[in-house]
C-alpha positions as CSV (number, residue, x, y, z in Angstrom):
1,M,-65.5,29.7,35.7
2,N,-63.5,27.3,33.5
3,D,-63.1,24.9,36.4
4,S,-66.7,24.9,37.3
5,I,-68.3,21.5,38.1
6,S,-70.8,20.7,35.3
7,V,-74.0,19.0,36.6
8,L,-76.9,17.3,34.7
9,L,-80.2,17.0,36.6
10,V,-82.3,14.0,36.0
11,D,-85.8,13.8,37.6
12,D,-89.2,13.3,36.1
13,H,-90.7,16.0,38.4
14,A,-90.1,19.5,37.0
15,V,-90.7,21.1,40.4
16,V,-87.9,19.0,42.0
17,R,-85.5,19.9,39.1
18,Q,-86.3,23.6,39.4
19,G,-85.7,23.6,43.2
20,V,-82.3,21.8,42.9
21,K,-81.3,23.9,39.9
22,T,-82.2,27.2,41.7
23,F,-80.0,26.3,44.7
24,L,-77.1,24.8,42.7
25,E,-76.9,28.0,40.5
26,T,-76.2,30.0,43.7
27,Q,-72.9,28.0,44.1
28,P,-70.0,29.8,42.3
29,D,-68.2,26.5,41.5
30,I,-71.2,24.6,40.1
31,T,-72.9,24.9,36.7
32,V,-76.1,23.2,35.7
33,V,-75.6,22.2,32.1
34,G,-78.9,20.4,31.5
35,E,-82.1,19.0,32.8
36,A,-83.7,15.7,31.8
37,G,-87.2,14.6,32.7
38,S,-86.7,11.0,31.5
39,G,-84.0,8.3,31.2
40,E,-83.9,8.6,27.4
41,E,-83.4,12.3,27.6
42,A,-80.7,11.9,30.3
43,I,-78.8,9.6,28.0
44,R,-79.0,12.0,25.1
45,L,-77.9,15.0,27.2
46,A,-75.1,13.1,28.9
47,A,-73.7,12.2,25.4
48,Q,-73.9,15.8,24.4
49,S,-72.4,17.5,27.5
50,I,-70.3,14.8,29.2
51,P,-71.1,16.3,32.6
52,D,-68.8,15.9,35.6
53,V,-71.7,14.9,37.9
54,I,-75.2,13.6,37.2
55,L,-77.9,13.9,39.9
56,M,-80.1,10.9,39.2
57,D,-83.6,10.2,40.2
58,L,-84.5,6.5,40.9
59,I,-88.1,6.0,39.9
60,M,-89.0,7.3,36.5
61,P,-91.8,6.2,34.1
62,D,-90.0,5.2,31.0
63,M,-86.7,3.9,32.2
64,D,-85.6,3.8,35.9
65,G,-82.5,5.4,37.2
66,V,-80.6,2.1,37.5
67,E,-80.9,1.3,33.8
68,T,-80.3,5.0,32.9
69,T,-77.1,4.9,35.0
70,R,-75.9,1.7,33.3
71,R,-76.4,3.2,29.8
72,V,-75.0,6.6,30.7
73,K,-71.8,5.1,32.1
74,Q,-71.3,3.3,28.8
75,I,-71.6,6.7,27.0
76,S,-69.7,8.9,29.5
77,P,-67.6,6.8,31.9
78,R,-66.1,9.9,33.5
79,S,-69.5,11.3,34.6
80,Q,-70.1,10.5,38.3
81,I,-73.6,9.5,39.2
82,V,-75.2,10.7,42.4
83,F,-78.6,9.2,43.2
84,L,-80.9,11.7,44.8
85,T,-84.0,9.7,45.9
86,S,-86.5,9.0,48.6
87,Y,-86.0,5.2,48.4
88,H,-83.5,3.5,50.8
89,E,-84.5,-0.2,50.5
90,D,-82.0,-2.9,49.5
91,E,-83.8,-3.6,46.2
92,H,-83.0,0.0,45.2
93,I,-79.6,0.6,46.8
94,F,-77.6,-2.3,45.6
95,P,-78.7,-2.4,41.9
96,A,-78.0,1.4,41.8
97,L,-74.4,1.0,43.1
98,K,-73.7,-2.0,41.0
99,A,-74.9,-0.1,37.9
100,G,-72.1,2.4,38.5
101,A,-73.4,5.1,40.8
102,L,-70.8,6.6,43.1
103,S,-73.1,8.1,45.7
104,Y,-76.6,7.5,47.1
105,I,-78.2,10.3,49.0
106,L,-81.8,10.8,50.1
107,K,-84.0,13.8,49.3
108,D,-84.1,14.9,53.0
109,V,-80.5,16.1,52.8
110,S,-79.9,19.8,53.3
111,A,-79.0,22.1,50.4
112,E,-75.4,22.4,51.7
113,E,-75.1,18.6,52.0
114,L,-76.2,18.3,48.4
115,A,-73.7,20.8,47.2
116,S,-71.0,19.0,49.2
117,A,-72.0,15.6,47.6
118,V,-71.7,17.2,44.1
119,R,-68.2,18.6,44.9
120,K,-67.0,15.3,46.4
121,A,-68.4,13.3,43.4
122,A,-66.4,15.6,41.0
123,E,-63.3,14.5,43.0
124,G,-64.3,10.9,42.8
125,E,-65.3,10.7,46.5
126,A,-68.4,8.7,47.4
127,V,-71.2,10.0,49.7
128,L,-73.8,7.6,51.2
129,H,-76.7,8.7,53.3
130,P,-76.2,7.3,56.8
131,R,-79.2,5.0,56.5
132,V,-77.8,3.7,53.2
133,A,-74.3,3.3,54.5
134,A,-75.6,1.2,57.4
135,R,-77.3,-1.2,54.8
136,V,-74.1,-1.5,52.8
137,I,-72.0,-2.3,55.9
138,K,-74.6,-4.8,57.0
139,E,-74.5,-6.4,53.6
140,L,-70.7,-6.6,53.6
141,Q,-70.7,-8.1,57.0
142,G,-73.3,-10.6,55.9
143,R,-71.2,-11.5,52.9
144,R,-68.4,-12.6,55.2
145,E,-70.7,-14.9,57.0
146,G,-71.9,-16.6,53.8
147,T,-73.4,-16.1,50.4
148,L,-77.1,-15.5,49.8
149,N,-79.3,-18.5,49.5
150,P,-81.9,-17.9,46.8
151,F,-84.2,-20.6,48.2
152,T,-84.5,-18.8,51.5
153,E,-84.2,-15.2,50.2
154,L,-86.9,-15.5,47.5
155,S,-90.6,-16.3,47.7
156,E,-92.0,-19.3,45.7
157,R,-93.3,-16.9,43.0
158,E,-90.0,-15.1,42.8
159,L,-88.2,-18.4,42.3
160,E,-90.6,-19.2,39.5
161,V,-89.9,-15.9,37.8
162,L,-86.1,-16.3,38.3
163,K,-86.3,-19.7,36.6
164,L,-88.1,-18.2,33.6
165,I,-85.6,-15.4,33.4
166,A,-82.8,-18.0,33.3
167,D,-84.8,-19.7,30.5
168,G,-84.5,-16.4,28.5
169,L,-88.1,-15.3,28.7
170,S,-89.0,-11.6,28.5
171,N,-91.4,-10.0,31.0
172,A,-94.2,-10.5,28.5
173,G,-93.3,-14.1,28.1
174,I,-93.2,-14.7,31.9
175,A,-96.5,-12.8,32.3
176,S,-98.1,-15.1,29.8
177,Q,-96.8,-18.3,31.3
178,L,-97.7,-17.4,34.9
179,V,-100.9,-15.6,34.0
180,L,-99.8,-12.4,35.6
181,S,-99.7,-8.8,34.4
182,E,-96.5,-7.4,33.0
183,K,-96.4,-4.8,35.7
184,T,-96.6,-7.6,38.4
185,V,-93.8,-9.5,36.7
186,K,-91.7,-6.3,36.5
187,G,-92.2,-5.9,40.3
188,H,-91.1,-9.5,40.9
189,V,-88.0,-9.0,38.7
190,S,-87.1,-5.8,40.7
191,N,-87.5,-7.6,44.0
192,I,-85.3,-10.5,42.8
193,L,-82.5,-8.2,41.7
194,G,-82.7,-6.3,45.0
195,K,-82.8,-9.3,47.3
196,L,-80.0,-11.0,45.5
197,H,-78.1,-7.8,44.9
198,L,-77.8,-8.2,41.2
199,A,-77.6,-5.5,38.6
200,D,-79.7,-6.9,35.7
201,R,-81.5,-9.8,34.1
202,T,-78.3,-11.3,32.6
203,Q,-76.7,-11.5,36.1
204,A,-79.9,-13.0,37.4
205,A,-79.8,-15.7,34.7
206,V,-76.2,-16.5,35.3
207,Y,-76.8,-16.6,39.1
208,A,-79.8,-19.0,38.6
209,W,-77.7,-21.5,36.7
210,R,-74.7,-21.2,39.0
211,E,-76.7,-21.6,42.2
212,G,-78.8,-24.5,41.0
213,V,-82.1,-22.7,40.8
214,V,-82.3,-24.2,37.3
215,R,-80.5,-27.3,36.0
216,K,-79.8,-28.8,32.6
217,E,-82.0,-31.8,32.0
């Protein structure tokens, strides 16, 4: 079909990709145009095929789904990103949506719900898992009541890390200064972005200066 919805599958687990592909290929109006097992591969395939919809995993070893989404949207703005993941915590939801994802659904959805989410994404309609939608609504209601306070939202260690991000240090530089592993620092950075609902390190640095976490001497 010429008007078939083209879909790119991105998940580092081949079994998951195969299961989703097998089902989607039974749908007469959906065509799987590629499979990617990593963020780098997803970016390359998205540039080649410019798919209508990309089903995106969140946690991948080389590059997570949030960073992949950000880069894919630069290459193929028309591709709609649907996160299909097991994670529903704030530190995952908000960075994913801010990076450019349209929808966020959990892997416990039925096959029919998945197909429906793909069709809606192709039309530009968002789908949020009920648990995720509740978090987004709570966040919006909270925003009306007041802005986030980094001094109450973050732990002392996270504040230290945020200050060093604002100073322009890399994860390796922060790890060296605080005598931590890079993996631990990466975890702190992820928590900071999630708690403050920021998309990336640049936003975190700007936020730190704006909110007075760091000050010019």
